[in-house]
Z-matrix of the N, CA and C atoms (Angstrom, degrees):
N
C 1 1.448
C 2 1.522 1 108.73
N 3 1.305 2 115.47 1 136.38
C 4 1.458 3 120.14 2 176.40
C 5 1.523 4 109.44 3 -78.25
N 6 1.305 5 115.53 4 143.77
C 7 1.461 6 120.41 5 -178.13
C 8 1.515 7 111.19 6 -112.37
N 9 1.317 8 117.82 7 19.42
C 10 1.453 9 121.30 8 -172.74
C 11 1.518 10 112.04 9 -80.68
N 12 1.332 11 114.62 10 161.10
C 13 1.460 12 120.02 11 175.54
C 14 1.521 13 111.03 12 -71.51
N 15 1.327 14 117.94 13 -11.15
C 16 1.466 15 120.42 14 174.49
C 17 1.522 16 110.51 15 -70.43
N 18 1.318 17 116.62 16 -26.30
C 19 1.458 18 119.95 17 -176.67
C 20 1.526 19 114.13 18 -107.79
N 21 1.322 20 117.18 19 -16.70
C 22 1.464 21 121.81 20 179.40
C 23 1.519 22 109.45 21 -134.28
N 24 1.316 23 116.35 22 156.91
C 25 1.457 24 121.45 23 176.52
C 26 1.524 25 109.33 24 -151.73
N 27 1.318 26 115.52 25 168.65
C 28 1.464 27 121.81 26 178.20
C 29 1.530 28 108.14 27 -97.37
N 30 1.331 29 116.49 28 130.19
C 31 1.464 30 122.07 29 176.21
C 32 1.523 31 108.82 30 -144.45
N 33 1.328 32 116.02 31 170.32
C 34 1.459 33 121.09 32 174.58
C 35 1.530 34 108.97 33 -70.59
N 36 1.317 35 115.73 34 148.59
C 37 1.464 36 121.41 35 -179.80
C 38 1.524 37 110.87 36 -69.15
N 39 1.312 38 114.26 37 153.68
C 40 1.462 39 123.19 38 175.37
C 41 1.525 40 107.81 39 -121.47
N 42 1.309 41 115.78 40 160.28
C 43 1.462 42 120.04 41 -177.51
C 44 1.531 43 111.11 42 -56.62
N 45 1.320 44 117.59 43 -33.59
C 46 1.463 45 120.98 44 -179.91
C 47 1.528 46 112.39 45 -66.37
N 48 1.315 47 117.76 46 -16.91
C 49 1.467 48 122.06 47 -177.70
C 50 1.526 49 113.67 48 -84.58
N 51 1.316 50 117.83 49 -17.38
C 52 1.464 51 120.64 50 -167.79
C 53 1.528 52 112.92 51 -61.41
N 54 1.325 53 118.09 52 -41.27
C 55 1.468 54 118.94 53 -179.33
C 56 1.524 55 111.47 54 -63.20
N 57 1.334 56 117.12 55 -40.80
C 58 1.466 57 120.64 56 179.08
C 59 1.528 58 110.11 57 -69.24
N 60 1.338 59 116.80 58 -40.19
C 61 1.468 60 120.39 59 176.57
C 62 1.528 61 109.22 60 -58.51
N 63 1.327 62 116.72 61 -47.52
C 64 1.465 63 121.05 62 -178.96
C 65 1.526 64 110.87 63 -59.30
N 66 1.315 65 116.76 64 -45.69
C 67 1.470 66 120.85 65 179.35
C 68 1.529 67 110.67 66 -59.12
N 69 1.331 68 117.34 67 -44.51
C 70 1.465 69 121.32 68 179.66
C 71 1.515 70 112.72 69 -66.73
N 72 1.322 71 116.19 70 -42.44
C 73 1.468 72 120.60 71 179.13
C 74 1.525 73 110.03 72 -62.74
N 75 1.317 74 116.97 73 -43.88
C 76 1.466 75 119.90 74 -179.13
C 77 1.533 76 111.09 75 -66.76
N 78 1.333 77 117.62 76 -36.07
C 79 1.470 78 120.42 77 176.72
C 80 1.526 79 110.24 78 -64.50
N 81 1.337 80 117.01 79 -43.12
C 82 1.472 81 120.42 80 178.10
C 83 1.523 82 111.08 81 -66.73
N 84 1.328 83 116.87 82 -35.35
C 85 1.464 84 120.38 83 177.58
C 86 1.531 85 110.16 84 -64.16
N 87 1.326 86 117.22 85 -39.54
C 88 1.470 87 120.50 86 177.69
C 89 1.521 88 111.42 87 -64.23
N 90 1.344 89 116.97 88 -30.21
C 91 1.467 90 121.54 89 177.17
C 92 1.528 91 111.59 90 -78.29
N 93 1.339 92 117.15 91 -7.83
C 94 1.456 93 121.06 92 -177.56
C 95 1.514 94 113.31 93 79.75
N 96 1.336 95 116.91 94 17.90
C 97 1.460 96 121.03 95 -178.36
C 98 1.521 97 112.86 96 -86.87
N 99 1.324 98 116.90 97 -22.39
C 100 1.463 99 121.31 98 -178.37
C 101 1.520 100 108.99 99 -160.27
N 102 1.318 101 115.58 100 171.39
C 103 1.456 102 120.87 101 176.06
C 104 1.523 103 109.49 102 -84.65
N 105 1.327 104 117.65 103 150.24
C 106 1.469 105 120.08 104 178.21
C 107 1.526 106 111.33 105 -70.05
N 108 1.319 107 115.91 106 159.67
C 109 1.464 108 122.65 107 175.77
C 110 1.528 109 108.17 108 -130.10
N 111 1.312 110 116.50 109 139.12
C 112 1.461 111 121.96 110 178.14
C 113 1.527 112 110.12 111 -77.93
N 114 1.348 113 116.06 112 152.61
C 115 1.460 114 120.47 113 175.59
C 116 1.523 115 110.99 114 -52.91
N 117 1.333 116 116.19 115 -45.25
C 118 1.465 117 119.25 116 -177.18
C 119 1.520 118 111.43 117 -60.13
N 120 1.324 119 117.17 118 -38.33
C 121 1.463 120 121.44 119 178.03
C 122 1.523 121 110.31 120 -64.73
N 123 1.330 122 116.89 121 -43.86
C 124 1.467 123 120.16 122 -179.05
C 125 1.525 124 111.63 123 -66.50
N 126 1.331 125 117.47 124 -42.03
C 127 1.469 126 119.19 125 177.91
C 128 1.521 127 111.51 126 -64.70
N 129 1.324 128 117.17 127 -43.67
C 130 1.465 129 119.20 128 -176.56
C 131 1.525 130 112.78 129 -72.34
N 132 1.337 131 117.54 130 -18.47
C 133 1.465 132 121.07 131 178.73
C 134 1.527 133 112.28 132 -117.20
N 135 1.330 134 116.55 133 21.87
C 136 1.455 135 121.32 134 -176.91
C 137 1.528 136 112.17 135 -55.92
N 138 1.332 137 117.01 136 -39.43
C 139 1.472 138 119.96 137 -177.80
C 140 1.520 139 112.58 138 -68.13
N 141 1.317 140 117.88 139 -13.87
C 142 1.469 141 121.60 140 177.33
C 143 1.528 142 112.23 141 -78.86
N 144 1.326 143 117.43 142 -16.36
C 145 1.468 144 122.39 143 -169.17
C 146 1.525 145 114.05 144 -93.53
N 147 1.315 146 114.17 145 141.77
C 148 1.459 147 123.38 146 164.61
C 149 1.520 148 106.50 147 -106.99
N 150 1.341 149 116.53 148 151.75
C 151 1.460 150 120.73 149 179.98
C 152 1.524 151 110.68 150 -134.26
N 153 1.334 152 115.28 151 158.62
C 154 1.460 153 122.82 152 169.26
C 155 1.525 154 105.16 153 -91.05
N 156 1.321 155 116.68 154 115.47
C 157 1.462 156 120.87 155 -174.89
C 158 1.523 157 111.19 156 -122.86
N 159 1.337 158 116.81 157 149.77
C 160 1.461 159 119.18 158 174.55
C 161 1.527 160 109.81 159 -69.64
N 162 1.320 161 116.63 160 141.98
C 163 1.466 162 120.65 161 179.36
C 164 1.521 163 111.97 162 -69.04
N 165 1.317 164 116.99 163 -31.59
C 166 1.459 165 120.29 164 -178.09
C 167 1.516 166 109.64 165 -123.05
N 168 1.317 167 115.39 166 145.76
C 169 1.453 168 120.35 167 176.60
C 170 1.514 169 112.54 168 77.95
N 171 1.301 170 113.79 169 -174.88
C 172 1.461 171 121.34 170 -176.92
C 173 1.518 172 112.14 171 -110.40
N 174 1.318 173 117.71 172 32.92
C 175 1.457 174 120.35 173 179.65
C 176 1.514 175 111.33 174 -61.67
N 177 1.324 176 116.27 175 162.99
C 178 1.467 177 119.80 176 -178.18
C 179 1.523 178 112.25 177 -70.38
N 180 1.321 179 115.00 178 152.23
C 181 1.462 180 119.97 179 173.93
C 182 1.522 181 108.07 180 -68.96
N 183 1.334 182 115.83 181 155.17
C 184 1.465 183 121.63 182 -172.57
C 185 1.525 184 113.09 183 -116.52
N 186 1.328 185 117.20 184 6.89
C 187 1.450 186 120.61 185 178.67
C 188 1.510 187 110.25 186 173.60
N 189 1.334 188 116.11 187 169.00
C 190 1.461 189 119.98 188 179.79
C 191 1.523 190 110.48 189 -156.46
N 192 1.311 191 114.73 190 164.69
C 193 1.459 192 123.12 191 173.69
C 194 1.519 193 106.82 192 -160.51
N 195 1.320 194 117.36 193 143.97
C 196 1.461 195 121.05 194 -177.09
C 197 1.521 196 111.08 195 -121.72
N 198 1.330 197 114.72 196 150.15
C 199 1.459 198 122.54 197 171.16
C 200 1.517 199 107.10 198 -113.68
N 201 1.315 200 116.29 199 114.88
C 202 1.458 201 122.29 200 179.32
C 203 1.525 202 108.87 201 -106.56
N 204 1.327 203 116.27 202 129.15
C 205 1.465 204 121.42 203 179.86
C 206 1.521 205 107.81 204 -88.68
N 207 1.323 206 116.19 205 120.68
C 208 1.465 207 120.37 206 -169.40
C 209 1.518 208 115.01 207 -105.20
N 210 1.297 209 116.70 208 -43.40
C 211 1.450 210 120.71 209 -172.99
C 212 1.506 211 107.21 210 -154.62
N 213 1.324 212 118.40 211 179.98
C 214 1.461 213 121.23 212 -172.10
C 215 1.522 214 114.14 213 -56.81
N 216 1.312 215 118.33 214 -27.80
C 217 1.465 216 118.85 215 -179.66
C 218 1.524 217 113.02 216 -134.86
N 219 1.326 218 117.79 217 15.24
C 220 1.462 219 121.61 218 -179.89
C 221 1.526 220 111.00 219 -125.38
N 222 1.316 221 115.55 220 135.48
C 223 1.462 222 122.18 221 169.52
C 224 1.526 223 107.13 222 -127.13
N 225 1.322 224 115.86 223 161.26
C 226 1.461 225 120.93 224 -178.40
C 227 1.520 226 110.66 225 -124.94
N 228 1.322 227 116.49 226 133.44
C 229 1.460 228 122.23 227 167.57
C 230 1.520 229 105.61 228 -88.19
N 231 1.336 230 115.99 229 125.57
C 232 1.458 231 119.35 230 -176.72
C 233 1.526 232 110.97 231 -144.31
N 234 1.304 233 114.72 232 165.63
C 235 1.469 234 122.54 233 175.41
C 236 1.523 235 113.42 234 55.74
N 237 1.333 236 117.01 235 40.80
C 238 1.465 237 120.34 236 175.46
C 239 1.525 238 108.92 237 -75.18
N 240 1.331 239 115.19 238 122.38
C 241 1.461 240 121.48 239 -179.29
C 242 1.519 241 108.24 240 -144.85
N 243 1.328 242 116.30 241 131.60
C 244 1.463 243 122.14 242 174.93
C 245 1.521 244 107.30 243 -129.76
N 246 1.345 245 116.27 244 129.23
C 247 1.465 246 120.11 245 177.88
C 248 1.522 247 110.26 246 -54.08
N 249 1.311 248 115.19 247 147.13
C 250 1.464 249 120.93 248 -175.39
C 251 1.527 250 112.28 249 -54.88
N 252 1.335 251 117.88 250 -39.62
C 253 1.466 252 120.07 251 -177.92
C 254 1.523 253 113.28 252 -73.23
N 255 1.321 254 117.59 253 -8.67
C 256 1.472 255 121.94 254 179.83
C 257 1.531 256 111.95 255 -105.26
N 258 1.322 257 117.76 256 -8.38
C 259 1.466 258 121.32 257 -176.49
C 260 1.526 259 111.16 258 -69.54
N 261 1.320 260 115.07 259 149.63
C 262 1.455 261 120.55 260 177.14
C 263 1.517 262 114.21 261 83.08
N 264 1.331 263 117.03 262 11.26
C 265 1.462 264 121.44 263 -178.70
C 266 1.529 265 112.25 264 -122.76
N 267 1.332 266 117.11 265 16.18
C 268 1.456 267 120.97 266 175.34
C 269 1.516 268 116.19 267 86.58
N 270 1.326 269 117.83 268 4.53
C 271 1.465 270 119.40 269 -177.69
C 272 1.525 271 112.51 270 -71.07
N 273 1.317 272 118.39 271 -36.89
C 274 1.464 273 120.42 272 176.37
C 275 1.516 274 110.75 273 -61.64
N 276 1.321 275 116.40 274 -43.30
C 277 1.463 276 121.26 275 177.61
C 278 1.523 277 110.31 276 -60.78
N 279 1.331 278 117.48 277 -44.47
C 280 1.471 279 120.70 278 179.99
C 281 1.530 280 111.37 279 -62.11
N 282 1.333 281 116.19 280 -40.70
C 283 1.464 282 119.40 281 178.70
C 284 1.525 283 111.26 282 -63.40
N 285 1.324 284 117.03 283 -46.84
C 286 1.467 285 120.26 284 179.47
C 287 1.525 286 109.95 285 -63.52
N 288 1.326 287 117.88 286 -41.88
C 289 1.469 288 120.73 287 179.02
C 290 1.524 289 111.43 288 -61.57
N 291 1.335 290 118.21 289 -36.23
C 292 1.467 291 120.78 290 176.27
C 293 1.526 292 110.07 291 -62.43
N 294 1.328 293 116.68 292 -42.24
C 295 1.468 294 120.76 293 178.39
C 296 1.524 295 111.22 294 -65.89
N 297 1.323 296 117.35 295 -42.67
C 298 1.468 297 120.84 296 -179.85
C 299 1.525 298 110.77 297 -65.32
N 300 1.318 299 117.09 298 -38.60
C 301 1.462 300 120.97 299 177.69
C 302 1.527 301 110.65 300 -62.70
N 303 1.328 302 116.51 301 -43.18
C 304 1.462 303 119.98 302 177.71
C 305 1.529 304 110.65 303 -64.71
N 306 1.325 305 117.27 304 -38.99
C 307 1.466 306 120.44 305 178.49
C 308 1.523 307 110.38 306 -57.50
N 309 1.322 308 117.26 307 -47.30
C 310 1.467 309 121.19 308 179.52
C 311 1.528 310 110.31 309 -62.99
N 312 1.325 311 117.20 310 -43.85
C 313 1.465 312 121.14 311 178.85
C 314 1.523 313 111.05 312 -57.09
N 315 1.322 314 116.61 313 -37.18
C 316 1.465 315 121.74 314 -178.72
C 317 1.525 316 113.41 315 -86.35
N 318 1.333 317 117.40 316 -4.51
C 319 1.460 318 121.23 317 177.74
C 320 1.516 319 115.06 318 90.98
N 321 1.324 320 117.40 319 17.83
C 322 1.466 321 121.74 320 177.14
C 323 1.521 322 108.25 321 -100.80
N 324 1.335 323 116.17 322 119.36
C 325 1.459 324 120.16 323 -174.87
C 326 1.526 325 113.01 324 -113.06
N 327 1.321 326 117.25 325 -1.02
C 328 1.463 327 122.34 326 173.31
C 329 1.522 328 106.76 327 -119.62
N 330 1.313 329 115.45 328 116.63
C 331 1.459 330 120.53 329 -178.57
C 332 1.525 331 107.94 330 -125.12
N 333 1.313 332 116.08 331 129.13
C 334 1.458 333 120.41 332 -179.41
C 335 1.519 334 109.79 333 -119.73
N 336 1.296 335 114.42 334 168.74
C 337 1.454 336 121.60 335 171.98
C 338 1.519 337 108.27 336 -145.82
N 339 1.307 338 116.12 337 151.09
C 340 1.461 339 123.65 338 169.96
C 341 1.518 340 104.80 339 -112.00
N 342 1.319 341 117.65 340 119.72
C 343 1.460 342 119.51 341 -167.52
C 344 1.520 343 113.46 342 -150.08
N 345 1.322 344 114.47 343 161.81
C 346 1.460 345 122.73 344 167.09
C 347 1.530 346 109.98 345 -98.38
N 348 1.331 347 117.36 346 -12.61
C 349 1.471 348 123.09 347 -174.71
C 350 1.528 349 110.35 348 -97.02
N 351 1.317 350 116.14 349 60.36
C 352 1.462 351 122.77 350 -172.70
C 353 1.526 352 111.99 351 -60.82
N 354 1.314 353 118.10 352 -48.39
C 355 1.472 354 120.63 353 -176.81
C 356 1.521 355 111.71 354 -62.16
N 357 1.324 356 117.11 355 -38.96
C 358 1.461 357 120.27 356 178.04
C 359 1.527 358 110.25 357 -58.83
N 360 1.331 359 117.07 358 -48.79
C 361 1.464 360 119.76 359 -178.48
C 362 1.526 361 111.58 360 -70.22
N 363 1.324 362 118.35 361 -32.21
C 364 1.472 363 120.04 362 173.20
C 365 1.524 364 109.68 363 -58.31
N 366 1.329 365 117.05 364 -41.08
C 367 1.469 366 120.86 365 -178.22
C 368 1.525 367 112.26 366 -64.62
N 369 1.328 368 117.19 367 -17.85
C 370 1.466 369 121.85 368 178.71
C 371 1.525 370 112.52 369 -97.81
N 372 1.332 371 117.17 370 1.47
C 373 1.454 372 120.81 371 177.43
C 374 1.514 373 115.52 372 101.53
N 375 1.314 374 118.14 373 2.82
C 376 1.464 375 121.40 374 176.34
C 377 1.526 376 108.97 375 -75.81
N 378 1.331 377 116.36 376 147.32
C 379 1.460 378 121.57 377 176.19
C 380 1.529 379 108.98 378 -125.76
N 381 1.329 380 115.22 379 151.19
C 382 1.461 381 119.81 380 -179.02
C 383 1.523 382 110.88 381 -68.58
N 384 1.328 383 114.95 382 141.84
C 385 1.466 384 122.13 383 175.75
C 386 1.524 385 108.25 384 -135.61
N 387 1.308 386 114.97 385 158.94
C 388 1.460 387 120.85 386 174.19
C 389 1.529 388 107.93 387 -69.97
N 390 1.308 389 117.14 388 135.10
C 391 1.468 390 120.75 389 -179.81
C 392 1.518 391 111.95 390 -58.11
N 393 1.326 392 116.97 391 -27.51
C 394 1.464 393 120.29 392 179.86
C 395 1.520 394 112.68 393 -68.96
N 396 1.340 395 117.64 394 -14.42
C 397 1.462 396 121.01 395 176.68
C 398 1.523 397 112.14 396 -78.23
N 399 1.327 398 117.09 397 -13.04
C 400 1.458 399 121.09 398 -178.80
C 401 1.523 400 109.64 399 -83.25
N 402 1.329 401 117.28 400 150.75
C 403 1.467 402 119.55 401 -178.36
C 404 1.530 403 111.67 402 -64.44
N 405 1.314 404 116.31 403 149.11
C 406 1.463 405 122.04 404 -178.90
C 407 1.526 406 112.36 405 -57.54
N 408 1.330 407 117.68 406 -29.34
C 409 1.460 408 121.99 407 -179.99
C 410 1.526 409 111.15 408 -55.03
N 411 1.318 410 117.00 409 -31.29
C 412 1.463 411 122.09 410 179.90
C 413 1.522 412 110.69 411 -56.00
N 414 1.295 413 116.48 412 -39.62
C 415 1.453 414 120.80 413 -172.26
C 416 1.523 415 112.64 414 -75.01
N 417 1.332 416 118.92 415 -9.27
C 418 1.463 417 119.98 416 176.81
C 419 1.525 418 111.02 417 -63.58
N 420 1.325 419 118.03 418 -32.92
C 421 1.467 420 121.19 419 174.51
C 422 1.519 421 110.63 420 -76.88
N 423 1.306 422 116.44 421 -35.30
C 424 1.469 423 121.09 422 -174.13
C 425 1.523 424 113.01 423 -65.87
N 426 1.315 425 118.02 424 -29.27
C 427 1.462 426 119.27 425 -177.41
C 428 1.529 427 112.16 426 -64.41
N 429 1.338 428 117.02 427 -16.55
C 430 1.464 429 120.89 428 178.43
C 431 1.530 430 112.33 429 -91.12
N 432 1.322 431 116.69 430 -4.01
C 433 1.465 432 121.63 431 -176.99
C 434 1.525 433 110.36 432 -82.38
N 435 1.321 434 115.82 433 141.26
C 436 1.467 435 120.81 434 178.24
C 437 1.524 436 111.88 435 -63.18
N 438 1.323 437 117.95 436 -22.09
C 439 1.468 438 121.41 437 -177.92
C 440 1.533 439 112.64 438 -91.38
N 441 1.324 440 117.97 439 -3.06
C 442 1.462 441 120.93 440 -179.92
C 443 1.522 442 109.33 441 -70.43
N 444 1.315 443 120.90 442 136.51
C 445 1.466 444 129.20 443 3.79
C 446 1.529 445 113.62 444 -95.05
N 447 1.328 446 117.26 445 13.29
C 448 1.467 447 120.77 446 -176.23
C 449 1.526 448 110.90 447 -98.97
N 450 1.310 449 116.07 448 60.97
C 451 1.462 450 122.44 449 -177.64
C 452 1.531 451 110.29 450 -62.38
N 453 1.335 452 115.51 451 129.87
C 454 1.465 453 119.04 452 178.22
C 455 1.533 454 112.25 453 -109.38
N 456 1.324 455 116.81 454 10.55
C 457 1.457 456 120.09 455 175.46
C 458 1.531 457 109.16 456 -83.67
N 459 1.315 458 115.61 457 158.82
C 460 1.459 459 121.91 458 178.43
C 461 1.521 460 108.92 459 -100.45
N 462 1.328 461 117.01 460 135.18
C 463 1.465 462 122.01 461 176.52
C 464 1.521 463 109.02 462 -88.67
N 465 1.324 464 115.50 463 130.39
C 466 1.464 465 121.70 464 176.59
C 467 1.519 466 108.48 465 -131.81
N 468 1.325 467 116.06 466 152.72
C 469 1.463 468 122.06 467 -175.80
C 470 1.519 469 109.56 468 -138.05
N 471 1.329 470 115.17 469 144.61
C 472 1.458 471 121.19 470 169.94
C 473 1.525 472 107.16 471 -128.75
N 474 1.322 473 115.90 472 136.38
C 475 1.463 474 120.76 473 174.98
C 476 1.511 475 107.46 474 -106.05
N 477 1.321 476 115.21 475 122.54
C 478 1.465 477 121.52 476 -173.97
C 479 1.521 478 112.23 477 -95.57
């Protein structure tokens, strides 16, 4: 399979993508790369997601990333997932950049992530921060996590 931008591009998610997104997220969660997401969460936040989509035909999406608006000046990059056959070709970076671009368009200049992929986000300019520096609104999602209150993800922030 070709991994070029001639054959794939980044676009906003569509309802038809949610099942494939869920399958990919759950596969990455089994690898310990990210936390799992419920179908209901993905459907209710579908408009937050960008996906790697084929330019032609109705093939499945190959990755996703979401921008969640958290508080008056904070947004979160979350649910970054790239299919194994697409990794190492810059697609994760493109997905995060799409989210960061939208954050700026919407007036959000502080974007954080909670992640296991620390080095990847460092390469994009994110720096580690204490989780207590994040707004309390962030933790409203965390209370539903099986790892709460013992979060083992690392908090990182980028100021745009």
